[in-house]
PDB file as gemmi writes it, atoms N, CA and C in Angstrom:
CRYST1    1.000    1.000    1.000  90.00  90.00  90.00 P 1                      
ATOM      1  N   MET A   1       3.150  24.128  32.232  1.00  0.00           N  
ATOM      2  CA  MET A   1       2.178  23.768  31.540  1.00  0.00           C  
ATOM      3  C   MET A   1       1.049  22.785  31.914  1.00  0.00           C  
ATOM      4  N   LYS A   2      -0.111  23.127  31.552  1.00  0.00           N  
ATOM      5  CA  LYS A   2      -1.171  21.724  32.030  1.00  0.00           C  
ATOM      6  C   LYS A   2      -1.500  20.977  31.218  1.00  0.00           C  
ATOM      7  N   PRO A   3      -2.140  19.965  31.282  1.00  0.00           N  
ATOM      8  CA  PRO A   3      -1.905  18.905  30.716  1.00  0.00           C  
ATOM      9  C   PRO A   3      -3.615  19.069  29.543  1.00  0.00           C  
ATOM     10  N   LEU A   4      -3.351  18.799  27.996  1.00  0.00           N  
ATOM     11  CA  LEU A   4      -4.761  18.961  27.054  1.00  0.00           C  
ATOM     12  C   LEU A   4      -5.576  18.326  27.932  1.00  0.00           C  
ATOM     13  N   ALA A   5      -5.287  16.994  28.178  1.00  0.00           N  
ATOM     14  CA  ALA A   5      -6.568  15.862  28.128  1.00  0.00           C  
ATOM     15  C   ALA A   5      -6.247  14.875  29.160  1.00  0.00           C  
ATOM     16  N   LEU A   6      -6.844  14.462  29.917  1.00  0.00           N  
ATOM     17  CA  LEU A   6      -6.494  13.150  30.756  1.00  0.00           C  
ATOM     18  C   LEU A   6      -7.067  11.718  29.875  1.00  0.00           C  
ATOM     19  N   ILE A   7      -6.327  10.936  29.544  1.00  0.00           N  
ATOM     20  CA  ILE A   7      -6.529   9.556  28.356  1.00  0.00           C  
ATOM     21  C   ILE A   7      -6.586   8.745  29.326  1.00  0.00           C  
ATOM     22  N   THR A   8      -8.068   8.093  29.319  1.00  0.00           N  
ATOM     23  CA  THR A   8      -7.979   6.471  29.523  1.00  0.00           C  
ATOM     24  C   THR A   8      -7.995   5.679  28.704  1.00  0.00           C  
ATOM     25  N   VAL A   9      -7.208   4.453  29.146  1.00  0.00           N  
ATOM     26  CA  VAL A   9      -7.317   3.494  28.116  1.00  0.00           C  
ATOM     27  C   VAL A   9      -7.707   2.062  28.427  1.00  0.00           C  
ATOM     28  N   ALA A  10      -8.774   1.662  27.877  1.00  0.00           N  
ATOM     29  CA  ALA A  10      -9.098  -0.007  27.720  1.00  0.00           C  
ATOM     30  C   ALA A  10      -8.685  -0.639  27.050  1.00  0.00           C  
ATOM     31  N   ALA A  11      -7.794  -1.579  27.668  1.00  0.00           N  
ATOM     32  CA  ALA A  11      -7.379  -2.609  26.347  1.00  0.00           C  
ATOM     33  C   ALA A  11      -7.989  -3.831  26.903  1.00  0.00           C  
ATOM     34  N   ILE A  12      -8.286  -4.599  25.486  1.00  0.00           N  
ATOM     35  CA  ILE A  12      -8.565  -6.148  25.761  1.00  0.00           C  
ATOM     36  C   ILE A  12      -7.510  -7.161  25.179  1.00  0.00           C  
ATOM     37  N   GLY A  13      -6.858  -8.150  25.702  1.00  0.00           N  
ATOM     38  CA  GLY A  13      -5.876  -8.816  24.767  1.00  0.00           C  
ATOM     39  C   GLY A  13      -4.724  -7.798  24.814  1.00  0.00           C  
ATOM     40  N   LEU A  14      -3.631  -8.562  24.298  1.00  0.00           N  
ATOM     41  CA  LEU A  14      -2.125  -8.212  24.293  1.00  0.00           C  
ATOM     42  C   LEU A  14      -2.058  -7.501  22.837  1.00  0.00           C  
ATOM     43  N   GLY A  15      -1.097  -6.431  22.691  1.00  0.00           N  
ATOM     44  CA  GLY A  15      -0.524  -5.882  21.564  1.00  0.00           C  
ATOM     45  C   GLY A  15      -1.439  -4.841  21.128  1.00  0.00           C  
ATOM     46  N   LEU A  16      -2.084  -4.139  22.319  1.00  0.00           N  
ATOM     47  CA  LEU A  16      -2.647  -2.821  21.825  1.00  0.00           C  
ATOM     48  C   LEU A  16      -1.523  -1.995  22.066  1.00  0.00           C  
ATOM     49  N   MET A  17      -1.123  -1.069  21.224  1.00  0.00           N  
ATOM     50  CA  MET A  17      -0.120  -0.019  21.936  1.00  0.00           C  
ATOM     51  C   MET A  17      -0.879   1.394  21.489  1.00  0.00           C  
ATOM     52  N   VAL A  18      -1.053   2.196  22.099  1.00  0.00           N  
ATOM     53  CA  VAL A  18      -2.091   3.680  21.606  1.00  0.00           C  
ATOM     54  C   VAL A  18      -0.759   4.683  21.819  1.00  0.00           C  
ATOM     55  N   VAL A  19      -0.892   5.625  20.662  1.00  0.00           N  
ATOM     56  CA  VAL A  19       0.024   6.361  20.625  1.00  0.00           C  
ATOM     57  C   VAL A  19      -0.748   7.983  21.015  1.00  0.00           C  
ATOM     58  N   PHE A  20      -0.505   8.750  21.975  1.00  0.00           N  
ATOM     59  CA  PHE A  20      -1.512   9.333  23.042  1.00  0.00           C  
ATOM     60  C   PHE A  20      -1.188  11.013  22.532  1.00  0.00           C  
ATOM     61  N   ALA A  21      -2.129  11.625  22.610  1.00  0.00           N  
ATOM     62  CA  ALA A  21      -2.321  12.842  22.992  1.00  0.00           C  
ATOM     63  C   ALA A  21      -0.936  13.860  22.919  1.00  0.00           C  
ATOM     64  N   CYS A  22      -0.716  14.260  21.470  1.00  0.00           N  
ATOM     65  CA  CYS A  22       0.449  15.414  21.080  1.00  0.00           C  
ATOM     66  C   CYS A  22      -0.386  16.114  20.770  1.00  0.00           C  
ATOM     67  N   GLN A  23       0.375  17.489  20.714  1.00  0.00           N  
ATOM     68  CA  GLN A  23      -0.172  18.670  20.267  1.00  0.00           C  
ATOM     69  C   GLN A  23       0.179  19.073  18.825  1.00  0.00           C  
ATOM     70  N   ASP A  24      -0.369  19.085  17.997  1.00  0.00           N  
ATOM     71  CA  ASP A  24      -0.704  19.223  16.603  1.00  0.00           C  
ATOM     72  C   ASP A  24      -0.634  20.807  16.496  1.00  0.00           C  
ATOM     73  N   MET A  25      -1.078  20.937  15.255  1.00  0.00           N  
ATOM     74  CA  MET A  25      -0.711  23.086  15.174  1.00  0.00           C  
ATOM     75  C   MET A  25      -1.915  23.128  15.428  1.00  0.00           C  
ATOM     76  N   PRO A  26      -1.946  24.470  16.422  1.00  0.00           N  
ATOM     77  CA  PRO A  26      -3.173  25.272  16.950  1.00  0.00           C  
ATOM     78  C   PRO A  26      -3.785  25.849  16.110  1.00  0.00           C  
ATOM     79  N   GLU A  27      -5.118  25.891  16.855  1.00  0.00           N  
ATOM     80  CA  GLU A  27      -6.275  26.532  15.816  1.00  0.00           C  
ATOM     81  C   GLU A  27      -6.377  27.787  16.539  1.00  0.00           C  
ATOM     82  N   VAL A  28      -6.241  28.747  15.444  1.00  0.00           N  
ATOM     83  CA  VAL A  28      -6.572  30.233  16.024  1.00  0.00           C  
ATOM     84  C   VAL A  28      -8.315  30.532  15.631  1.00  0.00           C  
ATOM     85  N   THR A  29      -9.005  30.878  16.717  1.00  0.00           N  
ATOM     86  CA  THR A  29     -10.373  30.883  16.612  1.00  0.00           C  
ATOM     87  C   THR A  29     -10.457  32.516  16.579  1.00  0.00           C  
ATOM     88  N   GLN A  30     -11.620  32.926  16.075  1.00  0.00           N  
ATOM     89  CA  GLN A  30     -12.096  34.504  16.128  1.00  0.00           C  
ATOM     90  C   GLN A  30     -13.114  34.676  17.458  1.00  0.00           C  
ATOM     91  N   PRO A  31     -12.276  35.269  18.457  1.00  0.00           N  
ATOM     92  CA  PRO A  31     -13.073  35.722  19.703  1.00  0.00           C  
ATOM     93  C   PRO A  31     -13.519  36.798  19.770  1.00  0.00           C  
ATOM     94  N   SER A  32     -14.508  37.409  20.481  1.00  0.00           N  
ATOM     95  CA  SER A  32     -15.068  38.700  20.616  1.00  0.00           C  
ATOM     96  C   SER A  32     -14.125  39.921  21.485  1.00  0.00           C  
ATOM     97  N   THR A  33     -12.981  39.422  21.240  1.00  0.00           N  
ATOM     98  CA  THR A  33     -12.284  40.570  22.289  1.00  0.00           C  
ATOM     99  C   THR A  33     -10.681  40.382  21.390  1.00  0.00           C  
ATOM    100  N   ALA A  34      -9.928  41.380  21.636  1.00  0.00           N  
ATOM    101  CA  ALA A  34      -9.067  41.547  20.825  1.00  0.00           C  
ATOM    102  C   ALA A  34      -7.844  40.674  21.290  1.00  0.00           C  
ATOM    103  N   THR A  35      -7.963  39.857  21.815  1.00  0.00           N  
ATOM    104  CA  THR A  35      -7.093  38.426  22.085  1.00  0.00           C  
ATOM    105  C   THR A  35      -7.678  37.334  21.239  1.00  0.00           C  
ATOM    106  N   ALA A  36      -6.692  36.494  20.761  1.00  0.00           N  
ATOM    107  CA  ALA A  36      -6.855  35.280  19.990  1.00  0.00           C  
ATOM    108  C   ALA A  36      -6.992  34.376  21.077  1.00  0.00           C  
ATOM    109  N   ALA A  37      -7.775  33.162  20.758  1.00  0.00           N  
ATOM    110  CA  ALA A  37      -7.891  32.023  21.692  1.00  0.00           C  
ATOM    111  C   ALA A  37      -7.165  31.024  20.943  1.00  0.00           C  
ATOM    112  N   VAL A  38      -6.233  30.585  21.835  1.00  0.00           N  
ATOM    113  CA  VAL A  38      -5.573  29.186  20.677  1.00  0.00           C  
ATOM    114  C   VAL A  38      -6.024  27.986  21.642  1.00  0.00           C  
ATOM    115  N   ARG A  39      -6.781  26.958  20.428  1.00  0.00           N  
ATOM    116  CA  ARG A  39      -7.032  25.451  20.435  1.00  0.00           C  
ATOM    117  C   ARG A  39      -6.089  24.949  19.974  1.00  0.00           C  
ATOM    118  N   TYR A  40      -5.876  23.285  20.678  1.00  0.00           N  
ATOM    119  CA  TYR A  40      -4.760  22.386  20.115  1.00  0.00           C  
ATOM    120  C   TYR A  40      -5.879  21.535  19.931  1.00  0.00           C  
ATOM    121  N   ARG A  41      -5.500  20.953  18.632  1.00  0.00           N  
ATOM    122  CA  ARG A  41      -6.238  19.411  18.428  1.00  0.00           C  
ATOM    123  C   ARG A  41      -5.222  18.167  18.998  1.00  0.00           C  
ATOM    124  N   LEU A  42      -6.128  17.535  19.472  1.00  0.00           N  
ATOM    125  CA  LEU A  42      -5.611  16.156  20.538  1.00  0.00           C  
ATOM    126  C   LEU A  42      -5.824  14.812  19.553  1.00  0.00           C  
ATOM    127  N   THR A  43      -4.852  14.208  18.896  1.00  0.00           N  
ATOM    128  CA  THR A  43      -5.384  13.125  18.017  1.00  0.00           C  
ATOM    129  C   THR A  43      -4.503  11.751  18.831  1.00  0.00           C  
ATOM    130  N   VAL A  44      -5.858  10.533  18.576  1.00  0.00           N  
ATOM    131  CA  VAL A  44      -5.106   9.672  19.113  1.00  0.00           C  
ATOM    132  C   VAL A  44      -4.797   8.635  17.718  1.00  0.00           C  
ATOM    133  N   SER A  45      -4.183   7.454  18.090  1.00  0.00           N  
ATOM    134  CA  SER A  45      -3.599   6.754  16.832  1.00  0.00           C  
ATOM    135  C   SER A  45      -3.269   5.370  17.478  1.00  0.00           C  
ATOM    136  N   GLY A  46      -3.265   4.391  16.670  1.00  0.00           N  
ATOM    137  CA  GLY A  46      -3.016   3.146  17.203  1.00  0.00           C  
ATOM    138  C   GLY A  46      -2.181   2.312  16.513  1.00  0.00           C  
ATOM    139  N   THR A  47      -1.453   1.081  17.390  1.00  0.00           N  
ATOM    140  CA  THR A  47      -0.502   0.068  16.092  1.00  0.00           C  
ATOM    141  C   THR A  47      -1.087  -1.421  16.997  1.00  0.00           C  
ATOM    142  N   GLY A  48      -0.235  -1.945  16.132  1.00  0.00           N  
ATOM    143  CA  GLY A  48      -0.555  -3.516  17.149  1.00  0.00           C  
ATOM    144  C   GLY A  48      -1.714  -4.448  16.435  1.00  0.00           C  
ATOM    145  N   THR A  49      -2.114  -5.126  17.450  1.00  0.00           N  
ATOM    146  CA  THR A  49      -3.284  -5.817  16.979  1.00  0.00           C  
ATOM    147  C   THR A  49      -4.144  -6.465  17.771  1.00  0.00           C  
ATOM    148  N   GLY A  50      -4.303  -5.199  19.509  1.00  0.00           N  
ATOM    149  CA  GLY A  50      -4.954  -5.399  20.294  1.00  0.00           C  
ATOM    150  C   GLY A  50      -6.183  -4.348  20.064  1.00  0.00           C  
ATOM    151  N   ASN A  51      -7.006  -4.316  20.680  1.00  0.00           N  
ATOM    152  CA  ASN A  51      -8.533  -3.762  20.774  1.00  0.00           C  
ATOM    153  C   ASN A  51      -8.900  -2.818  22.049  1.00  0.00           C  
ATOM    154  N   GLY A  52      -9.310  -1.670  22.039  1.00  0.00           N  
ATOM    155  CA  GLY A  52      -9.446  -1.222  23.145  1.00  0.00           C  
ATOM    156  C   GLY A  52     -10.179   0.333  22.648  1.00  0.00           C  
ATOM    157  N   VAL A  53     -10.452   0.897  24.121  1.00  0.00           N  
ATOM    158  CA  VAL A  53     -11.292   2.123  23.727  1.00  0.00           C  
ATOM    159  C   VAL A  53     -10.577   3.284  24.636  1.00  0.00           C  
ATOM    160  N   VAL A  54     -10.194   4.652  23.934  1.00  0.00           N  
ATOM    161  CA  VAL A  54      -9.616   5.936  24.705  1.00  0.00           C  
ATOM    162  C   VAL A  54     -10.462   6.683  24.640  1.00  0.00           C  
ATOM    163  N   THR A  55     -10.757   7.370  25.806  1.00  0.00           N  
ATOM    164  CA  THR A  55     -11.538   8.559  26.156  1.00  0.00           C  
ATOM    165  C   THR A  55     -10.940   9.532  26.978  1.00  0.00           C  
ATOM    166  N   SER A  56     -11.470  10.300  27.167  1.00  0.00           N  
ATOM    167  CA  SER A  56     -10.747  11.833  27.706  1.00  0.00           C  
ATOM    168  C   SER A  56     -11.388  12.253  28.591  1.00  0.00           C  
ATOM    169  N   SER A  57     -11.466  13.299  29.359  1.00  0.00           N  
ATOM    170  CA  SER A  57     -11.284  14.300  30.200  1.00  0.00           C  
ATOM    171  C   SER A  57     -11.025  15.587  30.589  1.00  0.00           C  
ATOM    172  N   PRO A  58     -11.812  16.562  29.386  1.00  0.00           N  
ATOM    173  CA  PRO A  58     -12.774  16.877  29.354  1.00  0.00           C  
ATOM    174  C   PRO A  58     -13.447  16.398  28.364  1.00  0.00           C  
ATOM    175  N   ALA A  59     -14.761  15.976  28.112  1.00  0.00           N  
ATOM    176  CA  ALA A  59     -14.861  14.947  27.088  1.00  0.00           C  
ATOM    177  C   ALA A  59     -14.736  15.603  26.146  1.00  0.00           C  
ATOM    178  N   GLY A  60     -14.340  14.766  24.372  1.00  0.00           N  
ATOM    179  CA  GLY A  60     -14.069  15.258  23.159  1.00  0.00           C  
ATOM    180  C   GLY A  60     -13.695  13.721  22.707  1.00  0.00           C  
ATOM    181  N   ILE A  61     -12.885  12.755  23.182  1.00  0.00           N  
ATOM    182  CA  ILE A  61     -12.192  11.619  22.669  1.00  0.00           C  
ATOM    183  C   ILE A  61     -12.993  10.520  23.218  1.00  0.00           C  
ATOM    184  N   ASN A  62     -13.682   9.857  22.202  1.00  0.00           N  
ATOM    185  CA  ASN A  62     -14.181   8.451  22.462  1.00  0.00           C  
ATOM    186  C   ASN A  62     -13.656   7.760  21.153  1.00  0.00           C  
ATOM    187  N   CYS A  63     -12.495   7.066  21.457  1.00  0.00           N  
ATOM    188  CA  CYS A  63     -12.017   6.289  20.261  1.00  0.00           C  
ATOM    189  C   CYS A  63     -11.775   4.961  20.646  1.00  0.00           C  
ATOM    190  N   THR A  64     -12.731   4.110  19.511  1.00  0.00           N  
ATOM    191  CA  THR A  64     -12.211   2.815  19.812  1.00  0.00           C  
ATOM    192  C   THR A  64     -11.586   2.123  18.919  1.00  0.00           C  
ATOM    193  N   ILE A  65     -10.726   1.097  19.428  1.00  0.00           N  
ATOM    194  CA  ILE A  65      -9.382   0.821  18.400  1.00  0.00           C  
ATOM    195  C   ILE A  65      -9.586  -0.781  18.541  1.00  0.00           C  
ATOM    196  N   THR A  66      -9.595  -1.389  16.920  1.00  0.00           N  
ATOM    197  CA  THR A  66      -9.881  -2.190  16.653  1.00  0.00           C  
ATOM    198  C   THR A  66      -8.170  -2.882  15.824  1.00  0.00           C  
ATOM    199  N   ALA A  67      -8.049  -4.272  16.257  1.00  0.00           N  
ATOM    200  CA  ALA A  67      -7.096  -4.571  15.780  1.00  0.00           C  
ATOM    201  C   ALA A  67      -5.729  -3.739  15.611  1.00  0.00           C  
ATOM    202  N   GLY A  68      -5.812  -2.805  16.141  1.00  0.00           N  
ATOM    203  CA  GLY A  68      -5.076  -2.032  16.141  1.00  0.00           C  
ATOM    204  C   GLY A  68      -5.048  -0.325  15.450  1.00  0.00           C  
ATOM    205  N   THR A  69      -5.965  -0.405  14.867  1.00  0.00           N  
ATOM    206  CA  THR A  69      -6.570   0.466  14.025  1.00  0.00           C  
ATOM    207  C   THR A  69      -7.498   1.686  14.732  1.00  0.00           C  
ATOM    208  N   PRO A  70      -7.514   2.852  14.512  1.00  0.00           N  
ATOM    209  CA  PRO A  70      -8.648   3.692  15.209  1.00  0.00           C  
ATOM    210  C   PRO A  70      -9.850   3.703  14.491  1.00  0.00           C  
ATOM    211  N   ALA A  71     -11.197   4.312  15.133  1.00  0.00           N  
ATOM    212  CA  ALA A  71     -12.112   4.401  14.602  1.00  0.00           C  
ATOM    213  C   ALA A  71     -12.124   5.604  13.463  1.00  0.00           C  
ATOM    214  N   SER A  72     -12.488   5.717  12.666  1.00  0.00           N  
ATOM    215  CA  SER A  72     -13.011   6.940  11.879  1.00  0.00           C  
ATOM    216  C   SER A  72     -13.416   8.304  12.296  1.00  0.00           C  
ATOM    217  N   THR A  73     -14.268   7.929  13.574  1.00  0.00           N  
ATOM    218  CA  THR A  73     -14.599   9.382  14.077  1.00  0.00           C  
ATOM    219  C   THR A  73     -14.533   8.625  15.791  1.00  0.00           C  
ATOM    220  N   GLY A  74     -14.160  10.160  16.222  1.00  0.00           N  
ATOM    221  CA  GLY A  74     -14.333  10.379  17.650  1.00  0.00           C  
ATOM    222  C   GLY A  74     -12.689   9.824  18.329  1.00  0.00           C  
ATOM    223  N   CYS A  75     -11.812  10.281  17.105  1.00  0.00           N  
ATOM    224  CA  CYS A  75     -10.639   9.893  17.542  1.00  0.00           C  
ATOM    225  C   CYS A  75      -9.672  11.128  17.839  1.00  0.00           C  
ATOM    226  N   SER A  76     -10.176  12.062  17.248  1.00  0.00           N  
ATOM    227  CA  SER A  76      -9.508  13.947  17.478  1.00  0.00           C  
ATOM    228  C   SER A  76     -10.512  14.507  18.263  1.00  0.00           C  
ATOM    229  N   ALA A  77      -9.938  15.476  18.631  1.00  0.00           N  
ATOM    230  CA  ALA A  77     -11.050  16.867  19.534  1.00  0.00           C  
ATOM    231  C   ALA A  77     -10.236  17.876  19.333  1.00  0.00           C  
ATOM    232  N   PHE A  78     -10.724  19.268  19.561  1.00  0.00           N  
ATOM    233  CA  PHE A  78      -9.756  20.003  20.068  1.00  0.00           C  
ATOM    234  C   PHE A  78     -10.540  20.459  21.433  1.00  0.00           C  
ATOM    235  N   TYR A  79      -8.985  20.964  22.113  1.00  0.00           N  
ATOM    236  CA  TYR A  79      -9.310  21.413  23.558  1.00  0.00           C  
ATOM    237  C   TYR A  79      -8.762  23.404  23.702  1.00  0.00           C  
ATOM    238  N   ASN A  80      -9.204  24.029  24.503  1.00  0.00           N  
ATOM    239  CA  ASN A  80      -9.042  25.146  24.851  1.00  0.00           C  
ATOM    240  C   ASN A  80      -7.396  25.188  25.537  1.00  0.00           C  
ATOM    241  N   SER A  81      -6.385  26.269  25.029  1.00  0.00           N  
ATOM    242  CA  SER A  81      -5.446  26.209  25.679  1.00  0.00           C  
ATOM    243  C   SER A  81      -5.636  26.858  27.488  1.00  0.00           C  
ATOM    244  N   GLY A  82      -4.738  26.256  27.918  1.00  0.00           N  
ATOM    245  CA  GLY A  82      -4.869  26.979  29.585  1.00  0.00           C  
ATOM    246  C   GLY A  82      -5.407  25.751  30.390  1.00  0.00           C  
TER     247      GLY A  82                                                      
END                                                                             
């Protein structure tokens, strides 16, 4: 199984813990062919007291975590299966 995305974490200070890359429920899209394309949501969450940034490759995640709390945007993205 190929990984969905490469996650990079840049943390400042101690106490930042990033819970990363979980495969949530797949989202089935409506393709133009007879087979359904499956996409997976990748969600970043944090805990602790530290600060940091989580980014992904391919692009989609750019999540700032402040005092262990992820920003309201940029912490979730959909990626194609495969």
